C-alpha positions in Angstrom: -31.7 -9.4 -3.1 -28.1 -8.5 -3.9 -27.1 -5.5 -6.0 -23.9 -6.2 -7.9 -21.4 -4.1 -9.9 -19.4 -6.2 -12.2 -17.0 -4.4 -14.5 -14.9 -5.3 -17.5 -11.4 -6.3 -16.6 -8.2 -5.4 -18.5 -6.4 -8.2 -20.3 -3.8 -8.1 -17.5 -6.4 -9.3 -15.1 -7.6 -12.1 -17.3 -11.3 -11.5 -17.8 -13.6 -9.3 -19.8 -17.2 -8.8 -21.0 -19.0 -8.4 -17.7 -22.0 -6.2 -17.2 -22.6 -3.3 -14.8 -25.8 -3.8 -12.7 -27.1 -1.5 -11.2 -24.3 1.0 -10.4 -23.5 2.7 -13.7 -20.2 4.5 -12.9 -17.7 5.6 -10.3 -16.2 9.1 -9.9 -12.5 8.6 -10.1 -9.4 10.5 -9.0 -5.7 9.4 -8.9 -2.7 10.8 -7.1 0.8 10.0 -6.1 3.6 11.4 -3.9 7.4 11.0 -3.9 9.9 11.7 -1.1 13.6 11.0 -0.8 16.8 12.0 1.0 20.5 11.8 0.4 21.2 9.6 -2.6 17.7 8.1 -2.7 15.6 8.6 -5.9 12.4 7.5 -7.6 12.0 6.7 -11.3 8.3 6.6 -12.1 7.8 4.8 -15.5 4.0 4.8 -15.5 2.1 7.8 -14.1 -0.8 6.6 -12.0 -4.1 6.7 -13.9 -7.5 5.0 -14.3 -8.1 3.2 -17.6 -11.8 2.2 -17.8 -11.9 -0.2 -14.9 -8.2 -0.6 -14.1 -5.6 1.3 -12.1 -2.2 1.5 -13.8 1.0 2.7 -12.2 4.7 1.8 -12.1 7.8 2.9 -10.4 11.3 2.0 -9.2 12.7 3.3 -5.8 16.4 3.2 -5.1 18.6 3.9 -2.1 22.1 3.3 -3.6 25.5 3.3 -1.9 25.8 6.8 -0.3 28.3 8.8 1.6 27.4 10.0 5.1 24.8 12.8 4.7 22.8 15.1 7.0 19.7 13.5 5.6 18.8 9.8 5.6 19.3 7.8 2.4 15.8 6.7 1.4 13.2 6.9 -1.4 9.5 6.5 -1.0 6.6 6.4 -3.6 2.9 5.9 -3.1 0.0 6.0 -5.5 -3.7 6.1 -5.0 -6.9 5.6 -6.9 -10.0 6.9 -5.2 -13.5 5.9 -6.4 -16.9 7.0 -5.2 -20.5 6.3 -6.0 -23.9 7.0 -4.4 -25.7 3.9 -3.0 -29.4 3.9 -2.5 -30.6 1.2 -0.1 -34.1 -0.1 -0.7 -34.5 -1.4 2.9 -33.3 -0.2 6.3 -31.3 -2.6 8.5 -28.2 -4.7 8.1 -26.4 -4.7 4.8 -23.0 -5.9 3.5 -20.8 -4.3 0.9 -18.0 -6.3 -0.7 -15.3 -4.9 -2.9 -12.9 -7.1 -5.0 -9.8 -6.1 -7.0 -7.7 -8.4 -9.2 -4.2 -7.2 -8.7 -1.8 -8.4 -11.5 1.7 -7.2 -10.7 5.4 -7.7 -11.3 7.4 -6.7 -8.2 11.0 -7.0 -7.2 12.9 -6.1 -4.0 16.6 -6.2 -3.1 18.8 -5.1 -0.3 22.6 -5.2 0.4 23.1 -4.9 4.2 26.0 -3.0 5.7 29.0 -5.2 6.4 29.2 -4.1 10.0 27.6 -1.6 12.3 29.2 -0.1 15.4 26.4 1.3 17.7 26.5 4.0 20.4 24.7 2.2 23.2 24.8 5.2 25.6 22.9 7.5 23.2 19.1 7.7 23.0 19.0 6.0 19.6 21.6 4.4 17.3 21.0 2.2 14.3 22.0 0.9 10.9 19.1 -0.3 8.7 18.5 -1.4 5.1 15.0 -2.3 3.9 12.9 -2.7 0.8 9.1 -2.7 0.7 6.5 -3.2 -2.0 2.9 -3.1 -0.8 -0.7 -3.0 -2.1 -3.8 -2.6 0.0 -7.4 -1.5 -0.3 -9.9 0.5 1.8 -13.6 1.1 1.6 -15.8 3.7 3.4 -19.6 4.1 3.6 -20.6 7.6 4.6 -24.0 9.3 4.8 -25.0 12.7 3.4 -24.2 14.5 6.6 -20.9 12.6 7.2 -22.2 11.6 10.6 -22.2 8.0 9.6 -18.9 6.4 8.9 -18.2 2.7 8.3 -14.6 1.8 7.3 -12.8 -1.3 6.4 -9.2 -2.1 5.3 -8.2 -5.1 3.2 -5.3 -7.4 4.3 -3.1 -6.3 1.4 -0.1 -7.8 -0.4 3.2 -7.0 1.1 6.8 -8.0 0.4 9.2 -6.5 2.9 12.8 -7.4 3.6 14.9 -5.7 6.3 18.2 -6.0 8.1 18.7 -3.7 11.2 21.1 -3.3 14.1 19.7 -1.0 16.7 20.1 0.4 20.2 17.7 2.7 22.1 17.2 4.0 25.6 13.8 4.9 27.0 13.8 6.8 30.2 10.8 7.6 32.4 11.8 7.6 36.1 14.2 4.8 35.3 15.9 4.0 32.0 15.4 0.9 29.9 17.7 -0.2 27.1 16.5 -1.9 24.0 18.6 -3.3 21.2 19.5 -6.2 19.0 20.0 -7.4 15.5 17.0 -8.3 13.3 16.5 -9.5 9.8 13.4 -10.5 7.8 12.8 -14.2 7.2 12.5 -13.7 3.5 16.1 -13.1 2.7 17.6 -10.1 1.0 15.9 -10.3 -2.4 12.8 -11.6 -4.1 10.4 -11.2 -7.0 6.7 -11.8 -7.6 4.8 -12.0 -10.9 1.1 -13.0 -10.9 -2.4 -12.1 -9.9 -3.9 -12.0 -6.4 -7.3 -10.7 -5.1 -7.6 -7.8 -2.7 -11.0 -7.8 -1.0 -12.7 -5.5 1.5 -16.1 -6.1 3.2 -18.1 -3.5 5.1 -20.6 -5.0 7.5 -23.3 -2.3 8.1 -24.9 -3.9 11.1 -26.0 -3.0 14.7 -25.5 0.6 15.4 -24.0 0.9 11.8 -27.1 -0.5 10.1 -28.4 1.7 7.3 -31.5 3.9 7.0 -33.2 3.6 3.6 -34.4 7.2 3.8 -30.8 8.5 4.0 -28.4 9.0 1.0 -25.1 7.2 1.2 -21.8 7.3 -0.7 -19.4 4.5 -1.1 -15.7 5.4 -1.3 -13.2 2.8 -2.5 -9.4 3.4 -2.4 -6.4 1.3 -3.6 -3.0 2.2 -2.2 0.3 1.1 -3.8 3.7 1.7 -2.2 7.4 1.2 -3.1 9.7 2.2 -0.2 13.5 1.7 0.3 16.2 2.9 2.7 19.9 2.3 3.6 20.2 4.4 6.7 22.8 5.0 9.5 21.9 7.1 12.5 24.4 7.9 15.2 26.4 4.8 14.4 29.3 3.8 12.2 28.8 1.4 9.4 31.1 -0.3 7.0 30.3 -1.7 3.5 28.0 -0.4 0.8 24.4 -0.7 2.2 21.8 -0.2 -0.6 18.2 -1.1 -1.5 15.9 -1.1 -4.4 12.2 -1.9 -5.1 10.2 -2.2 -8.3 6.4 -2.1 -8.5 4.9 -2.7 -12.0 1.2 -2.3 -12.2 1.3 -0.5 -15.5 3.0 -2.4 -18.3 3.2 -6.0 -19.7 -0.5 -6.7 -18.9 -0.1 -5.7 -15.2 -2.8 -3.6 -13.5 -5.2 -3.5 -10.6 -8.7 -4.1 -12.0 -11.9 -3.5 -10.0 -13.8 -6.8 -10.7 -16.8 -6.6 -8.3 -18.8 -4.6 -5.8 -21.7 -6.3 -4.2 -24.3 -4.8 -1.9 -26.5 -7.3 0.0 
């Protein structure tokens, strides 16, 4: 027999009126972190928070045109929601736990590559790189009361990443090998996405990870959201105005990451 948690979804996720059976609630915590260097900056327009059954957050990360600096020109933001609930298994043996999120987002990413990059091929590392990244992924853990049992799974995630890089590096161990080249992402230098996708994680508690009905377990569910940009030059000479920006909107205009189902079978 399957146990199922179905929870009301915000208007942004396009559903409502579902019923919670039999898990009554999750403990919830949210957090975020910001890091930046040189001209990079982050403008958070929705502080990460949990609204009933939906995770809301929003930010813009920018690495604008910047003069040469001792620190790299980058900006990075990540936000988490962490959920936990006890699970009592009625029978020992193999079980499956599935977690589903409806992620409704508006995302945008943009880069302006450097016009040219003169590398120093004799040095250990030399590069010019501009990139923009927006990313959503989920994780789930099943842990027993003594934390001696650990079953972990990561979802496939939603990622939009664009990058242009010129690089040279030398690796030496007995002999030296040179690596280098010019790379760029297949997706071009800019893009947008608006819509809803589903982020799913499935824990297979089987074999040596099968559960014991006499043991108390806790399910931990995490959703991670990232906006990350850089326009960096390291031990090289670049011309032109390299820059990057990324926007992740999970918090306004009906956007949000709604927990739509947890099933235990």
